[in-house]
KEDO-89449 format. One record per residue (C-alpha): residue number from 1; residue in three letters; x, y, z. Coordinates in nm, 4 decimals, padded with zeros to 6 digits. Example, Ala and Ser with C-alpha at 12.3 -4.5 7.8 and 13.67 -1.06 7.14 Angstrom:
residues 2
{k 1&r ALA&px 01.2300&py -00.4500&pz 00.7800} $
{k 2&r SER&px 01.3670&py -00.1060&pz 00.7140} $
END
This chain:
residues 119
{k 1&r PHE&px 05.4643&py 01.5729&pz 10.7168} $
{k 2&r LEU&px 05.1747&py 01.8107&pz 10.6504} $
{k 3&r ASP&px 04.9813&py 01.6685&pz 10.9439} $
{k 4&r VAL&px 05.2209&py 01.8350&pz 11.1925} $
{k 5&r PHE&px 05.1235&py 02.1909&pz 11.0964} $
{k 6&r PRO&px 04.7789&py 02.2221&pz 11.2638} $
{k 7&r GLY&px 04.8291&py 02.4095&pz 11.5909} $
{k 8&r CYS&px 05.2068&py 02.4126&pz 11.5522} $
{k 9&r PHE&px 05.2544&py 02.7913&pz 11.5772} $
{k 10&r ASP&px 05.2304&py 03.0391&pz 11.8638} $
{k 11&r ARG&px 05.0380&py 03.3496&pz 11.7604} $
{k 12&r ASN&px 05.2424&py 03.5667&pz 11.9996} $
{k 13&r LEU&px 05.5679&py 03.4696&pz 11.8275} $
{k 14&r TRP&px 05.4255&py 03.5134&pz 11.4767} $
{k 15&r GLN&px 05.2389&py 03.8381&pz 11.5403} $
{k 16&r ASN&px 05.2764&py 04.0762&pz 11.2420} $
{k 17&r LYS&px 05.4993&py 03.8258&pz 11.0593} $
{k 18&r PRO&px 05.4053&py 03.6254&pz 10.7516} $
{k 19&r LEU&px 05.3679&py 03.2549&pz 10.8164} $
{k 20&r PRO&px 05.6232&py 03.0329&pz 10.6403} $
{k 21&r MET&px 05.5979&py 02.9029&pz 10.2869} $
{k 22&r VAL&px 05.5888&py 02.5243&pz 10.2491} $
{k 23&r HIS&px 05.7366&py 02.3464&pz 09.9463} $
{k 24&r CYS&px 05.6082&py 01.9897&pz 09.9361} $
{k 25&r HIS&px 05.7197&py 01.7426&pz 09.6702} $
{k 26&r CYS&px 05.4720&py 01.4653&pz 09.5958} $
{k 27&r PHE&px 05.3525&py 01.2348&pz 09.3203} $
{k 28&r SER&px 05.0384&py 01.2343&pz 09.1109} $
{k 29&r SER&px 04.9058&py 01.0158&pz 08.8328} $
{k 30&r GLY&px 04.6352&py 01.2383&pz 08.6874} $
{k 31&r LYS&px 04.5973&py 01.2362&pz 08.3110} $
{k 32&r THR&px 04.5993&py 01.6143&pz 08.2662} $
{k 33&r GLN&px 04.7898&py 01.8935&pz 08.4359} $
{k 34&r GLU&px 04.4636&py 02.0183&pz 08.5907} $
{k 35&r GLU&px 04.3804&py 01.6717&pz 08.7324} $
{k 36&r ARG&px 04.7288&py 01.6439&pz 08.8826} $
{k 37&r ARG&px 04.7021&py 01.9937&pz 09.0333} $
{k 38&r ASP&px 04.3586&py 01.9229&pz 09.1847} $
{k 39&r ASN&px 04.4795&py 01.5860&pz 09.3178} $
{k 40&r VAL&px 04.7837&py 01.7367&pz 09.4916} $
{k 41&r ILE&px 04.5849&py 02.0232&pz 09.6471} $
{k 42&r SER&px 04.3044&py 01.7893&pz 09.7593} $
{k 43&r ARG&px 04.5453&py 01.5536&pz 09.9365} $
{k 44&r ALA&px 04.7203&py 01.8448&pz 10.1104} $
{k 45&r GLU&px 04.3843&py 01.9879&pz 10.2214} $
{k 46&r ASN&px 04.2934&py 01.6503&pz 10.3749} $
{k 47&r TYR&px 04.6118&py 01.6505&pz 10.5846} $
{k 48&r LEU&px 04.5816&py 02.0167&pz 10.6851} $
{k 49&r GLY&px 04.2078&py 02.0117&pz 10.7519} $
{k 50&r CYS&px 04.1322&py 02.3301&pz 10.5572} $
{k 51&r SER&px 04.0984&py 02.4682&pz 10.2077} $
{k 52&r LEU&px 04.4048&py 02.5845&pz 10.0168} $
{k 53&r LYS&px 04.2125&py 02.7988&pz 09.7712} $
{k 54&r PRO&px 04.4278&py 03.0952&pz 09.6685} $
{k 55&r ASN&px 04.3306&py 03.4312&pz 09.8177} $
{k 56&r ASP&px 04.5057&py 03.7486&pz 09.9281} $
{k 57&r LYS&px 04.6617&py 03.5741&pz 10.2335} $
{k 58&r ASN&px 04.7121&py 03.2255&pz 10.0936} $
{k 59&r GLU&px 04.9521&py 03.1862&pz 09.8054} $
{k 60&r VAL&px 04.9139&py 02.8452&pz 09.6378} $
{k 61&r GLU&px 05.1035&py 02.7071&pz 09.3401} $
{k 62&r VAL&px 05.1499&py 02.3566&pz 09.2025} $
{k 63&r ARG&px 05.4263&py 02.2990&pz 08.9516} $
{k 64&r TYR&px 05.5332&py 02.0007&pz 08.7482} $
{k 65&r VAL&px 05.8836&py 01.8748&pz 08.8366} $
{k 66&r ARG&px 05.9401&py 01.5666&pz 08.6195} $
{k 67&r ASP&px 05.8099&py 01.2303&pz 08.4994} $
{k 68&r VAL&px 05.9119&py 00.9508&pz 08.7351} $
{k 69&r ALA&px 05.7383&py 00.6557&pz 08.5670} $
{k 70&r PRO&px 05.4767&py 00.5991&pz 08.2992} $
{k 71&r ASN&px 05.1703&py 00.7969&pz 08.4091} $
{k 72&r LYS&px 05.3367&py 00.9123&pz 08.7342} $
{k 73&r PHE&px 05.4577&py 01.2676&pz 08.7824} $
{k 74&r MET&px 05.6535&py 01.4454&pz 09.0522} $
{k 75&r MET&px 05.4867&py 01.7697&pz 09.1499} $
{k 76&r CYS&px 05.5755&py 02.0446&pz 09.3948} $
{k 77&r LEU&px 05.3079&py 02.2196&pz 09.5982} $
{k 78&r HIS&px 05.3982&py 02.5665&pz 09.7298} $
{k 79&r PHE&px 05.1718&py 02.7342&pz 09.9846} $
{k 80&r ARG&px 05.1822&py 02.9665&pz 10.2810} $
{k 81&r VAL&px 05.0659&py 02.7985&pz 10.6019} $
{k 82&r PRO&px 04.7065&py 02.9226&pz 10.6513} $
{k 83&r GLU&px 04.6291&py 03.0964&pz 10.9815} $
{k 84&r GLN&px 04.3439&py 02.8563&pz 11.0614} $
{k 85&r VAL&px 04.5984&py 02.5723&pz 11.0408} $
{k 86&r ALA&px 04.8895&py 02.7432&pz 11.2161} $
{k 87&r PHE&px 04.6832&py 02.8501&pz 11.5172} $
{k 88&r ALA&px 04.4289&py 02.5649&pz 11.5050} $
{k 89&r PHE&px 04.4250&py 02.4750&pz 11.8751} $
{k 90&r GLU&px 04.4186&py 02.8249&pz 12.0215} $
{k 91&r ASP&px 04.1233&py 02.9382&pz 12.2285} $
{k 92&r PRO&px 03.9917&py 03.2435&pz 12.0374} $
{k 93&r GLU&px 03.8052&py 03.3698&pz 12.3452} $
{k 94&r GLY&px 04.1108&py 03.3360&pz 12.5698} $
{k 95&r GLU&px 03.8944&py 03.1630&pz 12.8307} $
{k 96&r GLY&px 04.1039&py 02.8472&pz 12.8615} $
{k 97&r GLU&px 03.9809&py 02.4922&pz 12.8432} $
{k 98&r ALA&px 03.6305&py 02.4002&pz 12.9493} $
{k 99&r GLU&px 03.5989&py 02.1124&pz 13.1937} $
{k 100&r GLY&px 03.6576&py 01.7847&pz 13.0123} $
{k 101&r GLU&px 03.7392&py 01.9658&pz 12.6872} $
{k 102&r LYS&px 04.0891&py 01.9716&pz 12.5476} $
{k 103&r THR&px 04.1993&py 02.2420&pz 12.3022} $
{k 104&r THR&px 04.5601&py 02.1334&pz 12.2513} $
{k 105&r PRO&px 04.6928&py 01.7953&pz 12.1478} $
{k 106&r ASP&px 04.8959&py 01.5829&pz 12.3848} $
{k 107&r PRO&px 05.2650&py 01.6459&pz 12.3294} $
{k 108&r LYS&px 05.4600&py 01.3553&pz 12.1903} $
{k 109&r ARG&px 05.6757&py 01.1886&pz 12.4481} $
{k 110&r PRO&px 06.0279&py 01.1136&pz 12.3290} $
{k 111&r LYS&px 06.1384&py 00.7544&pz 12.3362} $
{k 112&r VAL&px 06.4287&py 00.7525&pz 12.5753} $
{k 113&r GLU&px 06.6253&py 00.4596&pz 12.7034} $
{k 114&r PHE&px 06.8077&py 00.5124&pz 13.0280} $
{k 115&r ILE&px 07.1261&py 00.3127&pz 13.0607} $
{k 116&r GLU&px 07.2873&py 00.3012&pz 13.3983} $
{k 117&r ASN&px 07.6566&py 00.3721&pz 13.4017} $
{k 118&r SER&px 07.8486&py 00.0814&pz 13.5428} $
{k 119&r PRO&px 08.2144&py 00.1053&pz 13.6435} $
END
């Protein structure tokens, strides 16, 4: 589900508010705690398209939850949605889209079946 976050937020609605914290449970098979931590963060970064290195705006924590199988561990990644992810498709200049260039993704169309009412 991490791939839905890029461009998912409206800066006007989130102005002067902290972006939400995400708590993502996942699995890792690294041999050491450090390998498991790096593996979880790396996979999340690939989905989000940015670094999750901790800084003053980005809180990041990976914690061990439990063993689920031999050499397989459940982990929980906690992080605040980074601004560059939340507002990924905004035009920073406010100039709109250039001709032939799209800055926002196509919205998903719901699958709807229309059934005619029959008496």
